[in-house]
gemmi code that builds the backbone of each chain (N, CA, C; Angstrom):
import gemmi

chains = {
    "A": [
        ("MET", (115.031, 98.996, 87.498), (114.513, 97.678, 87.140), (114.998, 97.291, 85.740)),
        ("LYS", (115.534, 96.091, 85.575), (115.987, 95.619, 84.275), (114.795, 95.156, 83.449)),
        ("THR", (114.870, 95.371, 82.160), (113.786, 94.931, 81.300), (114.318, 93.935, 80.282)),
        ("GLU", (113.422, 93.053, 79.797), (113.798, 92.050, 78.799), (113.799, 92.649, 77.407)),
        ("SER", (112.866, 93.561, 77.155), (112.831, 94.208, 75.851), (113.509, 95.570, 75.960)),
        ("PRO", (113.998, 96.073, 74.831), (114.700, 97.354, 74.893), (113.805, 98.485, 75.391)),
        ("THR", (114.430, 99.435, 76.060), (113.771, 100.692, 76.410), (114.234, 101.725, 75.401)),
        ("THR", (113.318, 102.420, 74.806), (113.725, 103.410, 73.809), (112.733, 104.554, 73.740)),
        ("PHE", (113.223, 105.721, 73.389), (112.371, 106.880, 73.109), (113.192, 107.900, 72.344)),
        ("ALA", (112.518, 108.898, 71.810), (113.185, 109.908, 70.983), (112.547, 111.259, 71.250)),
        ("ALA", (113.245, 112.305, 70.862), (112.699, 113.654, 71.034), (113.144, 114.529, 69.876)),
        ("ILE", (112.327, 115.507, 69.557), (112.771, 116.582, 68.668), (113.039, 117.777, 69.570)),
        ("ARG", (114.173, 118.419, 69.357), (114.570, 119.504, 70.268), (115.062, 120.699, 69.462)),
        ("PHE", (114.632, 121.874, 69.887), (115.121, 123.129, 69.319), (115.828, 123.890, 70.434)),
        ("THR", (117.010, 124.424, 70.149), (117.772, 125.143, 71.169), (118.341, 126.436, 70.581)),
        ("GLY", (118.568, 127.397, 71.457), (119.199, 128.640, 71.031), (118.932, 129.741, 72.032)),
        ("ASP", (119.855, 130.674, 72.107), (119.729, 131.747, 73.091), (118.521, 132.644, 72.825)),
        ("ALA", (118.104, 132.739, 71.563), (116.986, 133.623, 71.224), (115.658, 132.881, 71.140)),
        ("LEU", (115.659, 131.618, 71.522), (114.441, 130.809, 71.347), (113.289, 131.320, 72.207)),
        ("GLU", (112.146, 131.504, 71.560), (110.891, 131.818, 72.249), (110.008, 130.587, 72.116)),
        ("PRO", (109.856, 129.804, 73.171), (109.153, 128.519, 73.057), (107.771, 128.613, 72.423)),
        ("GLN", (107.051, 129.689, 72.722), (105.679, 129.797, 72.214), (105.638, 129.805, 70.689)),
        ("ARG", (106.673, 130.346, 70.074), (106.688, 130.419, 68.606), (106.791, 129.023, 67.996)),
        ("ILE", (107.584, 128.143, 68.618), (107.684, 126.762, 68.120), (106.347, 126.046, 68.331)),
        ("THR", (105.764, 126.250, 69.507), (104.472, 125.608, 69.807), (103.415, 126.007, 68.776)),
        ("GLU", (103.416, 127.279, 68.397), (102.426, 127.749, 67.423), (102.630, 127.112, 66.055)),
        ("ILE", (103.873, 126.842, 65.706), (104.153, 126.259, 64.380), (103.778, 124.783, 64.337)),
        ("VAL", (104.116, 124.042, 65.395), (103.877, 122.587, 65.351), (102.527, 122.195, 65.970)),
        ("HIS", (101.831, 123.175, 66.561), (100.492, 122.927, 67.135), (100.498, 121.799, 68.164)),
        ("THR", (101.595, 121.718, 68.912), (101.703, 120.663, 69.928), (102.427, 121.229, 71.143)),
        ("ALA", (101.930, 120.897, 72.322), (102.573, 121.359, 73.548), (103.874, 120.576, 73.780)),
        ("PRO", (104.931, 121.251, 74.184), (106.205, 120.563, 74.403), (106.230, 119.782, 75.709)),
        ("THR", (107.172, 118.843, 75.783), (107.432, 118.132, 77.038), (108.168, 119.047, 78.004)),
        ("THR", (109.112, 119.787, 77.492), (109.897, 120.747, 78.269), (110.181, 121.954, 77.380)),
        ("ALA", (110.029, 123.132, 77.937), (110.362, 124.335, 77.167), (110.653, 125.481, 78.120)),
        ("TYR", (111.660, 126.254, 77.775), (112.006, 127.438, 78.564), (112.899, 128.340, 77.742)),
        ("ARG", (112.939, 129.618, 78.163), (113.840, 130.579, 77.522), (115.181, 130.580, 78.244)),
        ("LYS", (116.206, 131.112, 77.603), (117.516, 131.240, 78.233), (117.381, 132.064, 79.510)),
        ("GLY", (117.945, 131.560, 80.594), (117.926, 132.276, 81.865), (116.684, 132.024, 82.699)),
        ("GLN", (115.672, 131.431, 82.096), (114.427, 131.143, 82.822), (114.638, 129.961, 83.768)),
        ("VAL", (114.042, 130.028, 84.941), (114.105, 128.913, 85.876), (112.987, 127.940, 85.530)),
        ("TYR", (113.345, 126.682, 85.306), (112.340, 125.671, 84.998), (112.425, 124.554, 86.024)),
        ("LYS", (111.352, 123.784, 86.133), (111.282, 122.759, 87.176), (111.450, 121.375, 86.576)),
        ("ARG", (112.255, 120.538, 87.255), (112.385, 119.143, 86.870), (111.252, 118.358, 87.556)),
        ("SER", (111.337, 117.027, 87.473), (110.194, 116.190, 87.852), (109.667, 116.444, 89.261)),
        ("ARG", (110.532, 116.622, 90.231), (110.065, 116.775, 91.611), (110.119, 118.212, 92.086)),
        ("GLY", (110.070, 119.129, 91.143), (109.998, 120.530, 91.502), (111.332, 121.205, 91.709)),
        ("ARG", (112.438, 120.455, 91.552), (113.761, 121.071, 91.698), (113.940, 122.112, 90.600)),
        ("GLU", (114.430, 123.279, 90.968), (114.522, 124.370, 90.006), (115.907, 124.434, 89.370)),
        ("VAL", (115.908, 124.599, 88.065), (117.145, 124.660, 87.283), (117.037, 125.867, 86.357)),
        ("ARG", (118.147, 126.587, 86.213), (118.130, 127.762, 85.337), (118.568, 127.376, 83.931)),
        ("GLY", (117.811, 127.781, 82.939), (118.109, 127.419, 81.559), (119.401, 128.051, 81.055)),
        ("ARG", (120.289, 127.218, 80.573), (121.578, 127.712, 80.046), (121.388, 128.317, 78.667)),
        ("THR", (120.381, 127.833, 77.946), (119.993, 128.390, 76.656), (118.500, 128.102, 76.507)),
        ("GLY", (117.896, 128.605, 75.472), (116.491, 128.305, 75.275), (116.300, 126.889, 74.750)),
        ("VAL", (115.268, 126.218, 75.222), (114.999, 124.830, 74.802), (113.504, 124.644, 74.576)),
        ("TRP", (113.195, 123.949, 73.505), (111.823, 123.447, 73.277), (111.984, 122.001, 72.863)),
        ("LEU", (111.416, 121.063, 73.600), (111.563, 119.667, 73.191), (110.263, 118.905, 73.409)),
        ("LEU", (110.052, 117.983, 72.492), (108.904, 117.083, 72.562), (109.434, 115.656, 72.545)),
        ("SER", (109.085, 114.896, 73.582), (109.543, 113.511, 73.698), (108.429, 112.551, 73.290)),
        ("SER", (108.843, 111.428, 72.718), (107.882, 110.368, 72.369), (107.524, 109.526, 73.587)),
        ("LYS", (108.288, 109.667, 74.654), (108.052, 108.853, 75.843), (106.663, 109.148, 76.403)),
        ("GLY", (105.899, 108.098, 76.619), (104.538, 108.277, 77.096), (103.527, 108.403, 75.979)),
        ("HIS", (103.985, 108.664, 74.765), (103.089, 108.778, 73.614), (103.171, 107.543, 72.724)),
        ("VAL", (104.320, 106.854, 72.756), (104.532, 105.663, 71.925), (104.985, 104.541, 72.852)),
        ("GLN", (104.323, 103.399, 72.778), (104.652, 102.302, 73.696), (105.630, 101.294, 73.094)),
        ("SER", (105.951, 101.437, 71.825), (106.760, 100.449, 71.114), (108.213, 100.441, 71.586)),
        ("SER", (108.864, 99.271, 71.458), (110.301, 99.185, 71.710), (111.093, 99.349, 70.409)),
        ("ASP", (110.399, 99.745, 69.339), (111.038, 100.005, 68.047), (111.307, 101.503, 67.931)),
        ("LEU", (112.574, 101.867, 67.916), (112.944, 103.286, 67.879), (112.353, 103.991, 66.659)),
        ("ASN", (112.264, 103.292, 65.533), (111.729, 103.924, 64.325), (110.277, 104.370, 64.509)),
        ("GLU", (109.520, 103.660, 65.328), (108.142, 104.078, 65.583), (108.100, 105.373, 66.407)),
        ("HIS", (109.055, 105.523, 67.296), (109.141, 106.770, 68.077), (109.505, 107.943, 67.163)),
        ("LEU", (110.433, 107.695, 66.256), (110.839, 108.752, 65.322), (109.696, 109.094, 64.361)),
        ("SER", (108.955, 108.082, 63.960), (107.815, 108.322, 63.069), (106.755, 109.183, 63.754)),
        ("TYR", (106.552, 108.944, 65.043), (105.610, 109.773, 65.802), (106.023, 111.249, 65.741)),
        ("LEU", (107.315, 111.502, 65.935), (107.789, 112.894, 65.895), (107.604, 113.496, 64.506)),
        ("LEU", (107.837, 112.694, 63.482), (107.668, 113.206, 62.115), (106.207, 113.534, 61.831)),
        ("ARG", (105.286, 112.749, 62.412), (103.862, 113.048, 62.200), (103.492, 114.381, 62.854)),
        ("ILE", (104.189, 114.734, 63.931), (103.955, 116.036, 64.571), (104.537, 117.157, 63.707)),
        ("LEU", (105.744, 116.940, 63.226), (106.426, 117.987, 62.456), (105.833, 118.139, 61.060)),
        ("PHE", (105.417, 117.008, 60.479), (104.869, 117.002, 59.121), (103.525, 116.285, 59.141)),
        ("PRO", (102.474, 116.992, 59.538), (101.153, 116.357, 59.580), (100.789, 115.811, 58.206)),
        ("ILE", (99.862, 114.836, 58.187), (99.435, 114.229, 56.911), (99.016, 115.325, 55.937)),
        ("GLY", (99.548, 115.233, 54.740), (99.228, 116.224, 53.722), (100.171, 117.399, 53.705)),
        ("SER", (101.092, 117.429, 54.688), (102.050, 118.533, 54.733), (103.464, 118.002, 54.561)),
        ("ASN", (104.135, 118.523, 53.579), (105.529, 118.157, 53.371), (106.414, 119.363, 53.594)),
        ("ASP", (105.806, 120.395, 54.154), (106.469, 121.682, 54.182), (106.995, 122.005, 55.575)),
        ("ALA", (108.283, 122.165, 55.672), (108.879, 122.545, 56.951), (109.437, 123.956, 56.870)),
        ("SER", (108.926, 124.735, 55.922), (109.533, 126.053, 55.705), (109.371, 126.967, 56.916)),
        ("SER", (108.250, 126.863, 57.625), (108.072, 127.732, 58.797), (109.116, 127.434, 59.860)),
        ("LEU", (109.370, 126.148, 60.074), (110.396, 125.781, 61.045), (111.782, 126.198, 60.559)),
        ("ARG", (112.044, 125.934, 59.296), (113.363, 126.310, 58.764), (113.576, 127.816, 58.847)),
        ("ASP", (112.524, 128.575, 58.583), (112.637, 130.039, 58.647), (113.004, 130.506, 60.051)),
        ("ILE", (112.357, 129.933, 61.046), (112.629, 130.389, 62.411), (114.005, 129.903, 62.883)),
        ("LEU", (114.399, 128.732, 62.431), (115.738, 128.242, 62.774), (116.794, 129.205, 62.250)),
        ("ARG", (116.595, 129.642, 61.013), (117.582, 130.523, 60.385), (117.526, 131.923, 60.999)),
        ("ALA", (116.325, 132.455, 61.169), (116.181, 133.837, 61.640), (116.641, 133.998, 63.087)),
        ("GLU", (116.385, 132.990, 63.921), (116.707, 133.098, 65.347), (118.004, 132.367, 65.700)),
        ("HIS", (118.705, 131.887, 64.680), (119.965, 131.145, 64.898), (119.763, 129.982, 65.872)),
        ("LEU", (118.692, 129.240, 65.638), (118.397, 128.086, 66.486), (118.979, 126.825, 65.861)),
        ("GLU", (119.123, 125.800, 66.675), (119.543, 124.490, 66.190), (118.444, 123.484, 66.498)),
        ("ALA", (118.329, 122.489, 65.639), (117.393, 121.394, 65.880), (118.179, 120.094, 65.917)),
        ("ASP", (117.820, 119.219, 66.825), (118.414, 117.885, 66.832), (117.400, 116.877, 67.377)),
        ("VAL", (117.790, 115.620, 67.304), (116.883, 114.534, 67.670), (117.615, 113.580, 68.616)),
        ("PRO", (117.604, 113.876, 69.918), (118.239, 112.947, 70.868), (117.429, 111.659, 70.968)),
        ("VAL", (118.101, 110.522, 70.806), (117.402, 109.234, 70.916), (118.104, 108.376, 71.964)),
        ("PHE", (117.290, 107.638, 72.728), (117.821, 106.768, 73.786), (117.390, 105.345, 73.505)),
        ("TRP", (118.328, 104.414, 73.707), (118.009, 102.986, 73.574), (118.860, 102.231, 74.589)),
        ("TYR", (118.209, 101.359, 75.350), (118.916, 100.478, 76.283), (118.401, 99.071, 76.044)),
        ("GLY", (119.287, 98.186, 75.592), (118.858, 96.840, 75.251), (119.477, 95.797, 76.150)),
        ("PRO", (118.839, 94.621, 76.201), (119.390, 93.534, 77.009), (120.704, 93.021, 76.405)),
        ("THR", (121.429, 92.259, 77.196), (122.702, 91.714, 76.743), (122.523, 90.960, 75.420)),
        ("GLY", (123.369, 91.278, 74.462), (123.329, 90.579, 73.180), (122.388, 91.197, 72.163)),
        ("ALA", (121.579, 92.159, 72.579), (120.655, 92.796, 71.630), (121.432, 93.690, 70.670)),
        ("HIS", (120.946, 93.774, 69.460), (121.598, 94.638, 68.476), (121.019, 96.048, 68.584)),
        ("PRO", (121.872, 97.052, 68.613), (121.362, 98.429, 68.618), (120.478, 98.663, 67.398)),
        ("PRO", (119.502, 99.539, 67.527), (118.550, 99.733, 66.427), (119.197, 100.371, 65.198)),
        ("MET", (118.628, 100.022, 64.057), (119.018, 100.657, 62.802), (117.946, 101.682, 62.456)),
        ("ILE", (118.342, 102.923, 62.385), (117.379, 103.974, 62.036), (117.207, 104.007, 60.525)),
        ("ARG", (115.954, 103.963, 60.092), (115.666, 103.879, 58.660), (116.197, 105.113, 57.922)),
        ("ASP", (116.703, 104.874, 56.721), (117.273, 105.954, 55.919), (116.243, 107.023, 55.568)),
        ("ASP", (114.995, 106.583, 55.296), (113.990, 107.578, 54.921), (113.657, 108.495, 56.092)),
        ("ILE", (113.733, 107.959, 57.321), (113.495, 108.792, 58.504), (114.649, 109.776, 58.695)),
        ("ARG", (115.854, 109.278, 58.557), (117.019, 110.184, 58.655), (116.913, 111.313, 57.627)),
        ("ALA", (116.472, 110.953, 56.432), (116.413, 111.935, 55.350), (115.416, 113.049, 55.650)),
        ("VAL", (114.286, 112.695, 56.252), (113.281, 113.722, 56.543), (113.791, 114.663, 57.636)),
        ("PHE", (114.393, 114.114, 58.681), (114.947, 114.985, 59.726), (116.063, 115.863, 59.158)),
        ("ALA", (116.828, 115.332, 58.233), (117.940, 116.100, 57.655), (117.443, 117.315, 56.892)),
        ("ARG", (116.175, 117.272, 56.458), (115.640, 118.412, 55.709), (115.435, 119.642, 56.584)),
        ("LEU", (115.371, 119.471, 57.919), (115.108, 120.657, 58.768), (116.255, 121.676, 58.749)),
        ("PRO", (117.474, 121.393, 59.034), (118.089, 120.098, 59.322), (118.105, 119.801, 60.826)),
        ("ALA", (117.981, 118.501, 61.165), (118.064, 118.068, 62.559), (118.885, 116.780, 62.617)),
        ("GLN", (119.994, 116.852, 63.280), (120.899, 115.699, 63.419), (120.356, 114.735, 64.474)),
        ("ILE", (120.379, 113.444, 64.180), (119.985, 112.444, 65.172), (121.181, 112.161, 66.074)),
        ("GLU", (120.978, 112.332, 67.384), (122.041, 112.147, 68.378), (121.761, 110.867, 69.158)),
        ("GLU", (122.560, 109.839, 68.905), (122.305, 108.516, 69.480), (122.933, 108.353, 70.868)),
        ("ASP", (122.159, 107.792, 71.771), (122.625, 107.449, 73.126), (122.212, 105.999, 73.369)),
        ("PHE", (123.041, 105.072, 72.906), (122.716, 103.644, 72.919), (123.544, 102.925, 73.980)),
        ("HIS", (122.894, 102.036, 74.719), (123.573, 101.251, 75.764), (123.080, 99.808, 75.703)),
        ("GLU", (123.974, 98.907, 76.095), (123.594, 97.492, 76.175), (123.911, 97.002, 77.578)),
        ("ALA", (123.013, 96.203, 78.136), (123.236, 95.672, 79.482), (124.535, 94.880, 79.516)),
        ("ALA", (125.248, 94.995, 80.627), (126.531, 94.297, 80.744), (126.296, 92.809, 80.917)),
    ],
    "B": [
        ("MET", (135.178, 123.940, 104.936), (135.985, 123.159, 105.862), (135.359, 121.781, 106.113)),
        ("ILE", (134.055, 121.794, 106.415), (133.364, 120.524, 106.656), (133.378, 119.673, 105.402)),
        ("VAL", (133.135, 120.335, 104.272), (133.130, 119.598, 103.009), (134.501, 118.991, 102.765)),
        ("SER", (135.558, 119.785, 103.021), (136.916, 119.290, 102.798), (137.207, 118.100, 103.698)),
        ("LEU", (136.815, 118.206, 104.963), (137.031, 117.106, 105.903), (136.281, 115.862, 105.459)),
        ("ALA", (135.028, 116.081, 105.045), (134.213, 114.941, 104.631), (134.833, 114.250, 103.435)),
        ("ARG", (135.301, 115.047, 102.479), (135.910, 114.447, 101.303), (137.196, 113.726, 101.674)),
        ("ALA", (137.939, 114.303, 102.624), (139.191, 113.670, 103.040), (138.931, 112.315, 103.683)),
        ("TYR", (137.777, 112.176, 104.313), (137.445, 110.914, 104.970), (136.473, 110.083, 104.143)),
        ("GLY", (136.504, 110.307, 102.838), (135.714, 109.474, 101.935), (134.237, 109.728, 102.013)),
        ("GLY", (133.832, 110.903, 102.409), (132.405, 111.241, 102.399), (131.632, 110.621, 103.545)),
        ("SER", (132.328, 110.173, 104.580), (131.636, 109.484, 105.659), (130.733, 110.408, 106.458)),
        ("LEU", (130.803, 111.711, 106.246), (129.915, 112.634, 106.945), (128.674, 112.920, 106.116)),
        ("CYS", (128.409, 112.074, 105.114), (127.226, 112.176, 104.278), (127.228, 113.429, 103.413)),
        ("VAL", (128.372, 113.987, 103.161), (128.475, 115.078, 102.213), (128.716, 114.458, 100.845)),
        ("ARG", (128.104, 115.028, 99.828), (128.172, 114.396, 98.519), (129.604, 114.336, 97.995)),
        ("ARG", (129.885, 113.285, 97.247), (131.202, 113.082, 96.630), (131.061, 113.116, 95.117)),
        ("LYS", (132.095, 113.589, 94.483), (132.115, 113.579, 93.023), (132.417, 112.158, 92.575)),
        ("LEU", (131.497, 111.563, 91.791), (131.681, 110.175, 91.353), (132.313, 110.093, 89.975)),
        ("TRP", (131.961, 111.019, 89.116), (132.368, 110.855, 87.727), (132.348, 112.202, 87.011)),
        ("SER", (133.414, 112.500, 86.315), (133.391, 113.683, 85.441), (134.288, 113.440, 84.226)),
        ("ASN", (134.391, 112.165, 83.876), (135.266, 111.804, 82.765), (134.477, 111.674, 81.469)),
        ("PRO", (135.147, 111.821, 80.336), (134.465, 111.554, 79.069), (134.273, 110.046, 78.887)),
        ("GLY", (133.440, 109.679, 77.975), (133.261, 108.265, 77.653), (132.132, 107.625, 78.427)),
        ("ASN", (131.958, 106.320, 78.210), (130.862, 105.595, 78.835), (131.065, 105.434, 80.327)),
        ("LEU", (129.967, 105.533, 81.066), (130.027, 105.386, 82.511), (130.235, 103.929, 82.900)),
        ("SER", (130.924, 103.741, 83.997), (131.056, 102.396, 84.536), (129.809, 102.057, 85.349)),
        ("ASP", (129.556, 100.744, 85.491), (128.376, 100.304, 86.237), (128.379, 100.802, 87.680)),
        ("TRP", (129.573, 100.955, 88.248), (129.629, 101.277, 89.675), (129.033, 102.643, 89.985)),
        ("VAL", (128.988, 103.534, 89.000), (128.400, 104.858, 89.250), (126.912, 104.699, 89.590)),
        ("ALA", (126.214, 103.891, 88.793), (124.803, 103.651, 89.079), (124.642, 102.917, 90.409)),
        ("THR", (125.534, 101.957, 90.661), (125.467, 101.203, 91.918), (125.654, 102.141, 93.112)),
        ("GLU", (126.614, 103.051, 93.009), (126.872, 104.005, 94.100), (125.636, 104.860, 94.394)),
        ("ILE", (124.915, 105.190, 93.344), (123.746, 106.060, 93.513), (122.525, 105.259, 93.932)),
        ("GLY", (122.564, 103.940, 93.665), (121.505, 103.081, 94.176), (120.375, 102.816, 93.208)),
        ("ILE", (120.634, 102.971, 91.903), (119.623, 102.622, 90.910), (120.278, 101.760, 89.841)),
        ("SER", (119.459, 101.102, 89.029), (120.017, 100.211, 88.016), (120.704, 101.025, 86.921)),
        ("ARG", (121.579, 100.335, 86.189), (122.301, 101.000, 85.102), (121.325, 101.512, 84.044)),
        ("GLU", (120.274, 100.732, 83.794), (119.289, 101.139, 82.795), (118.575, 102.416, 83.229)),
        ("GLU", (118.096, 102.417, 84.477), (117.403, 103.607, 84.965), (118.335, 104.804, 84.996)),
        ("PHE", (119.567, 104.556, 85.421), (120.518, 105.658, 85.500), (120.764, 106.256, 84.113)),
        ("GLY", (121.009, 105.365, 83.127), (121.266, 105.851, 81.770), (120.092, 106.644, 81.221)),
        ("GLU", (118.881, 106.155, 81.485), (117.685, 106.824, 80.983), (117.503, 108.196, 81.646)),
        ("ARG", (117.710, 108.235, 82.941), (117.508, 109.495, 83.665), (118.585, 110.518, 83.312)),
        ("LEU", (119.823, 110.051, 83.178), (120.902, 110.972, 82.801), (120.645, 111.536, 81.408)),
        ("HIS", (120.187, 110.680, 80.506), (119.841, 111.139, 79.151), (118.776, 112.231, 79.222)),
        ("THR", (117.753, 111.999, 80.049), (116.639, 112.949, 80.149), (117.112, 114.295, 80.708)),
        ("ILE", (117.992, 114.251, 81.705), (118.495, 115.497, 82.295), (119.351, 116.267, 81.283)),
        ("LYS", (120.253, 115.558, 80.605), (121.117, 116.226, 79.632), (120.284, 116.783, 78.476)),
        ("ARG", (119.306, 116.006, 78.056), (118.449, 116.434, 76.957), (117.711, 117.718, 77.322)),
        ("ALA", (117.170, 117.775, 78.538), (116.416, 118.956, 78.967), (117.320, 120.168, 79.126)),
        ("ALA", (118.597, 119.912, 79.405), (119.539, 121.018, 79.609), (120.134, 121.516, 78.293)),
        ("GLY", (119.726, 120.896, 77.190), (120.261, 121.323, 75.893), (121.593, 120.684, 75.556)),
        ("LEU", (121.999, 119.665, 76.331), (123.276, 118.995, 76.074), (123.066, 117.793, 75.159)),
        ("LYS", (124.129, 117.410, 74.475), (124.095, 116.220, 73.631), (124.580, 115.031, 74.467)),
        ("PRO", (124.227, 113.801, 74.031), (124.618, 112.628, 74.818), (126.117, 112.571, 75.136)),
        ("ARG", (126.945, 113.024, 74.208), (128.394, 112.910, 74.421), (128.970, 114.052, 75.271)),
        ("ASP", (128.159, 115.053, 75.592), (128.661, 116.168, 76.403), (128.965, 115.711, 77.823)),
        ("ARG", (130.066, 116.192, 78.363), (130.495, 115.793, 79.706), (129.671, 116.496, 80.776)),
        ("VAL", (129.434, 115.781, 81.866), (128.808, 116.350, 83.056), (129.532, 115.772, 84.272)),
        ("THR", (129.231, 116.331, 85.434), (129.757, 115.770, 86.675), (128.620, 115.102, 87.435)),
        ("ILE", (128.887, 113.894, 87.901), (127.870, 113.108, 88.620), (128.286, 113.017, 90.080)),
        ("TRP", (127.357, 113.343, 90.978), (127.640, 113.373, 92.417), (126.936, 112.215, 93.117)),
        ("SER", (127.465, 111.868, 94.283), (126.953, 110.705, 95.010), (125.504, 110.869, 95.473)),
        ("ASP", (125.024, 112.108, 95.570), (123.627, 112.319, 95.965), (122.691, 112.339, 94.761)),
        ("GLY", (123.253, 112.064, 93.581), (122.432, 112.025, 92.376), (122.415, 113.315, 91.583)),
        ("ASP", (123.009, 114.368, 92.143), (123.054, 115.634, 91.404), (123.882, 115.476, 90.132)),
        ("ILE", (123.452, 116.149, 89.097), (124.204, 116.230, 87.855), (124.502, 117.708, 87.631)),
        ("THR", (125.785, 118.038, 87.496), (126.158, 119.432, 87.268), (126.977, 119.535, 85.990)),
        ("SER", (127.110, 120.755, 85.521), (127.961, 121.014, 84.364), (129.381, 120.564, 84.668)),
        ("ALA", (130.059, 120.017, 83.664), (131.445, 119.583, 83.861), (132.349, 120.777, 84.140)),
        ("ALA", (131.933, 121.956, 83.684), (132.772, 123.140, 83.831), (132.509, 123.894, 85.131)),
        ("ASP", (131.390, 123.614, 85.789), (131.019, 124.398, 86.963), (130.215, 123.524, 87.929)),
        ("ASP", (130.836, 123.203, 89.066), (130.191, 122.321, 90.045), (128.912, 122.912, 90.620)),
        ("ASP", (128.739, 124.222, 90.514), (127.545, 124.862, 91.066), (126.418, 125.005, 90.043)),
        ("ASP", (126.694, 124.594, 88.807), (125.692, 124.718, 87.743), (124.870, 123.434, 87.690)),
        ("LEU", (123.803, 123.390, 88.501), (122.971, 122.185, 88.612), (122.117, 121.985, 87.367)),
        ("LEU", (122.167, 120.772, 86.829), (121.338, 120.424, 85.671), (120.132, 119.594, 86.084)),
        ("GLY", (120.236, 118.889, 87.206), (119.142, 118.048, 87.671), (119.657, 117.011, 88.642)),
        ("ASN", (118.767, 116.116, 89.054), (119.151, 115.043, 89.978), (118.469, 113.760, 89.497)),
        ("VAL", (119.244, 112.684, 89.385), (118.677, 111.446, 88.818), (117.547, 110.883, 89.688)),
        ("HIS", (117.529, 111.210, 90.970), (116.450, 110.713, 91.825), (115.126, 111.447, 91.566)),
        ("ASP", (115.191, 112.547, 90.854), (113.972, 113.312, 90.563), (113.264, 112.819, 89.315)),
        ("GLU", (113.894, 111.952, 88.556), (113.418, 111.678, 87.201), (112.595, 110.409, 87.073)),
        ("ASP", (112.147, 109.813, 88.189), (111.385, 108.567, 88.057), (109.942, 108.835, 87.648)),
    ],
}
model = gemmi.Model(1)
for chain_id, residues in chains.items():
    chain = gemmi.Chain(chain_id)
    for i, (resn, *xyz) in enumerate(residues, 1):
        res = gemmi.Residue()
        res.name, res.seqid = resn, gemmi.SeqId(i, " ")
        for name, pos in zip(("N", "CA", "C"), xyz):
            atom = gemmi.Atom()
            atom.name, atom.element = name, gemmi.Element(name[0])
            atom.pos, atom.b_iso = gemmi.Position(*pos), 0.0
            res.add_atom(atom)
        chain.add_residue(res)
    model.add_chain(chain)
structure = gemmi.Structure()
structure.add_model(model)
structure.setup_entities()
């Protein structure tokens, strides 16, 4: 179904062969949208089974944020990673380094014809860069 | 043998066909072939690649039945776009 307003969402994702999903969950105090260890069989939406090529822990803003503003989706993720009063990501950085994990932020945006792709705020980019987590853009415009 | 015959006759035996395994942006006809809108297709493909640990620019193979497999291995199933609604 085509929409008049943009469709957008974002996720924070941790990946790596040594990833133990429970350890990430314990640090961020939030249940993931999808998580599995390398080699583990996980289920997609209708129960189809897929084997994990590497370990993944990801939390999506989809279903948690209703806005068509991508920055609001990214802000939601930052509130999870850095709760109010906390500026410290050392626990996450420690596990990323110790377990050779990577963090990134896949973002999706699909806008109507003529819409301008979103501009991600510099301050949001800067906070994700502190993990470090690269924002990976997947932007599309209706033909 | 059956698969080869089906592919030789353009998939008329309802065996899945490889629609896309090229780098770059997908053409609209891929979504049309699968029977969903370009928006839904893009969103679902993003979700499957994201869950598989792939980045948006990573190549995959898209099949006529909606299966998404690794670009390097046709048997390495990542998901199916019809499962993601």
